[in-house]
C-alpha positions in Angstrom: 307.6 122.2 25.9 309.3 120.1 23.3 312.2 117.8 24.0 313.7 117.0 27.4 312.2 114.9 30.1 308.4 114.7 30.0 306.7 116.5 32.9 304.4 114.4 35.0 300.8 115.6 35.2 300.8 115.0 38.9 303.6 117.6 39.6 302.1 120.8 40.9 303.3 124.1 42.4 301.2 125.7 45.0 301.8 129.5 45.4 300.7 131.0 48.7 300.9 127.5 50.4 301.0 128.8 54.0 297.8 130.7 53.7 294.3 129.8 54.8 293.4 128.3 51.4 296.8 127.3 50.2 297.6 124.9 53.0 294.3 123.1 52.4 295.1 122.8 48.7 298.5 121.4 49.6 297.1 118.9 52.1 294.3 117.7 49.7 296.7 117.4 46.7 299.1 115.3 48.8 296.3 113.1 50.0 295.3 112.5 46.4 298.8 111.5 45.4 300.2 114.6 43.7 303.8 115.6 43.9 303.5 119.0 45.6 306.1 121.8 45.6 305.3 125.0 47.5 306.6 128.4 46.7 307.2 130.1 50.1 308.7 133.4 51.0 311.5 133.4 53.5 309.9 134.0 56.9 310.8 134.0 60.6 308.5 131.0 61.2 309.6 128.3 58.7 306.9 126.4 56.8 308.1 123.1 58.4 304.5 121.8 58.6 304.5 121.6 54.7 307.6 119.4 54.7 306.1 117.3 57.5 303.1 116.6 55.3 305.3 115.5 52.4 305.6 118.6 50.3 308.8 120.1 48.9 309.4 123.7 49.9 311.1 126.2 47.5 312.0 129.6 48.8 310.9 132.3 46.4 309.0 135.6 46.2 306.5 136.9 43.6 308.1 140.3 44.2 311.5 138.9 43.0 310.8 137.5 39.5 314.4 136.1 39.3 313.4 133.5 42.0 310.5 132.1 40.0 312.0 130.0 37.2 313.7 127.6 39.6 310.4 126.9 41.3 308.7 126.1 38.0 311.2 123.5 36.7 309.5 120.1 36.3 306.1 121.5 37.1 302.9 120.7 35.1 300.3 122.8 37.0 300.5 126.0 39.0 297.8 126.6 41.6 297.9 130.2 42.7 296.5 130.8 46.2 298.7 133.8 47.0 297.6 137.3 48.1 299.4 140.2 49.6 299.8 140.6 53.4 297.7 143.3 55.1 300.8 145.5 55.6 301.7 145.4 51.9 300.5 147.6 49.0 297.8 145.7 47.2 299.4 146.0 43.8 302.8 144.6 44.8 301.7 140.9 45.1 298.2 140.8 43.6 299.2 142.6 40.3 302.9 143.0 39.8 303.7 139.6 41.4 300.9 137.8 39.5 302.0 139.3 36.2 305.5 138.1 36.8 304.3 134.6 37.8 302.0 134.2 34.8 304.6 135.5 32.4 307.3 133.1 33.8 304.8 130.2 33.8 304.1 130.8 30.1 307.8 131.0 29.2 308.5 127.8 31.1 305.8 125.9 29.3 303.5 125.3 32.3 300.5 123.3 31.0 297.8 124.4 33.5 297.3 127.5 35.6 294.7 127.7 38.3 293.9 131.2 39.6 291.6 132.1 42.5 289.6 135.3 42.1 286.7 137.1 43.7 283.0 136.6 42.7 281.5 139.7 41.0 284.9 141.3 40.6 284.0 142.8 37.2 281.1 144.7 38.8 283.2 146.8 41.1 286.0 148.7 39.2 286.0 151.3 42.0 287.5 148.7 44.4 291.2 148.3 43.8 291.5 144.6 44.9 288.5 143.5 42.8 289.7 145.5 39.8 293.1 143.9 40.1 291.5 140.5 40.2 289.5 141.3 37.1 292.7 142.5 35.3 294.6 139.5 36.4 291.9 137.2 35.0 292.1 139.0 31.7 295.9 138.8 31.7 295.8 135.1 32.3 293.2 134.5 29.6 295.1 136.7 27.1 298.3 134.8 27.8 297.0 131.8 25.8 297.8 129.4 28.6 295.4 126.6 29.6 293.7 128.1 32.6 291.0 127.5 35.2 289.8 130.6 37.1 287.9 130.0 40.3 286.0 132.9 41.8 285.3 132.7 45.5 282.7 134.3 47.7 284.0 134.0 51.3 285.7 131.6 53.7 284.0 130.1 56.7 287.4 130.2 58.5 287.4 134.0 58.5 284.2 134.0 60.6 286.0 132.4 63.6 288.1 135.4 64.6 285.5 137.9 63.4 282.4 136.5 65.2 282.7 133.1 66.8 285.5 133.8 69.3 284.4 137.4 70.3 280.8 136.1 71.0 282.2 133.3 73.2 284.6 135.6 75.0 281.8 138.2 75.5 283.7 140.8 73.5 282.2 143.3 71.0 281.6 142.2 67.4 281.2 144.6 64.5 278.1 144.4 62.5 276.5 146.6 59.8 272.9 147.5 58.9 273.5 146.3 55.3 271.6 143.4 53.6 274.7 141.9 51.9 274.6 138.1 51.7 277.6 135.9 51.4 277.7 132.2 50.6 280.7 131.2 52.8 282.6 128.0 52.0 284.9 125.9 54.0 288.4 126.1 52.6 288.6 122.3 52.8 285.7 122.1 50.4 287.3 124.7 48.1 290.4 122.6 48.0 288.5 119.4 47.3 286.5 120.9 44.4 289.7 122.5 43.0 291.4 119.2 42.8 288.3 117.7 41.3 288.3 120.4 38.7 291.9 119.8 38.0 291.2 116.2 37.0 288.4 117.3 34.6 288.9 118.5 31.0 285.6 120.3 31.3 287.1 122.9 33.6 289.8 123.9 31.2 289.6 127.5 30.0 286.7 128.1 32.2 285.8 130.8 34.8 283.8 129.2 37.6 282.3 130.3 40.9 282.5 128.2 44.1 279.8 129.2 46.7 278.5 127.7 49.9 275.1 126.1 50.3 273.5 129.3 51.5 274.1 133.1 51.6 274.1 134.7 55.0 273.8 138.3 56.2 276.1 139.6 59.0 273.2 139.6 61.5 272.3 136.0 60.6 275.9 134.9 61.2 275.9 136.7 64.6 272.6 135.1 65.6 273.9 131.6 64.7 277.0 132.2 66.8 274.8 133.4 69.7 272.6 130.3 69.5 275.6 127.8 69.3 277.6 129.6 72.0 274.6 129.9 74.3 275.0 133.6 75.0 274.2 137.0 73.5 276.7 139.0 71.5 277.7 142.6 72.2 277.1 144.0 68.7 278.5 147.4 67.6 276.6 148.4 64.5 278.5 150.5 62.0 276.3 152.4 59.5 277.3 152.0 55.9 277.6 155.8 55.6 280.4 155.9 58.2 282.4 153.4 56.2 282.0 155.6 53.0 283.0 158.7 54.9 286.0 157.0 56.4 287.2 155.9 53.0 286.9 159.4 51.6 288.9 160.8 54.6 291.7 158.3 54.3 292.2 159.1 50.6 293.4 162.5 51.7 296.6 161.1 53.1 299.3 159.2 51.1 300.2 157.0 54.0 296.6 155.8 54.4 296.1 154.9 50.7 296.2 151.2 51.3 293.8 151.6 54.2 291.4 153.4 51.8 291.8 150.5 49.3 290.8 148.0 51.9 287.9 150.1 53.2 286.6 150.2 49.6 286.4 146.5 49.7 284.6 146.6 53.0 282.2 149.1 51.5 281.2 146.5 48.8 280.7 143.9 51.5 278.2 146.3 53.3 276.2 147.0 50.2 273.2 145.1 48.8 275.3 142.6 46.8 274.7 138.9 47.0 278.0 137.0 46.9 276.6 133.7 45.9 276.0 131.6 42.8 274.0 128.5 41.9 276.3 125.4 42.1 273.9 122.9 40.5 275.6 123.1 37.1 279.1 123.1 38.6 278.5 120.0 40.7 277.0 118.2 37.7 280.0 119.2 35.5 282.5 118.0 38.0 280.6 114.9 39.1 280.7 116.1 42.7 278.1 115.5 45.4 276.7 118.8 46.9 275.9 116.9 50.1 279.6 116.7 50.8 279.9 120.5 51.0 279.9 121.7 54.6 277.1 124.0 55.7 277.9 127.0 57.9 275.7 125.6 60.7 277.7 122.4 60.8 281.0 124.2 60.5 280.3 126.5 63.5 278.6 123.7 65.5 281.7 121.6 65.2 283.9 124.5 66.2 281.9 125.4 69.3 281.5 121.8 70.3 285.3 121.4 70.3 285.9 124.7 72.2 283.2 124.2 74.8 284.5 120.7 75.4 288.0 122.0 76.0 286.8 124.7 78.3 284.8 122.1 80.3 287.9 119.9 80.6 290.0 122.9 81.7 287.5 123.7 84.4 287.5 120.1 85.6 291.3 120.1 85.8 291.4 123.4 87.7 289.1 122.0 90.3 291.2 118.8 90.7 294.4 120.9 91.1 292.6 123.4 93.4 293.6 126.4 91.2 291.7 128.7 88.9 292.3 129.5 85.2 
């Protein structure tokens, strides 16, 4: 933008700041001295923790384009971590909302736009979410803005509720007989590398993939949880064919269309794809140390150590108080 007050390069807007990844990006950016503004939808549980950390909260909604210009005033860089909620149609936020955000950012003269996508999205046009990510990537590139697109494989945080907790609580976990391998990454590492990329001119107008140190199958993840929890898992194996049939069935009913879309994504994750990429060149380009990236073994080990320690303390307290938990 020409004229007016210069925009500081340290002023960033994080969209989707309350999410699993977004909150880590906010925390890391604040720790590194950025002025962080967060675009947050009005919600029953206010995002007070973002204010407590030192961020500014701006109430807005990607589904309401008229709320976006105010959020972008005085902003140099947008980091888009947003995605639709499970109960929402996939297109509403992940396509319509993103098109509105990118268009507004261009009109407002935003100087850098960071967008998170999915690894291998261009290989699966049959999966609505992945096709939308591919189309959004293209829309951003074609906009002429200075962009950085970061493709992700999977978050370690998602494995806690899916596998780590059920194994510990002796509940059933869902597995498949597919050989899909996913290189999960800790969202704290994603945030750290994102901010490193933001400081590097080499990441401008680039599409990059962030992947964890190793790609894991579902069965390998379950086995790791069993070893760290010290007990066997109750595994319910779902054949890939069942997922495919369920997807076809849900397509027959209008009210299950979004369920079908999400099952389509599940179907990809139970194929023979490898959601991983070599990070050697990436670490070299960003000047980052691969040894600082958390391994899945260490991540789950720290989680189980904390949980088992708390359970041990609770048992000790119950004995002292002569009651049972």
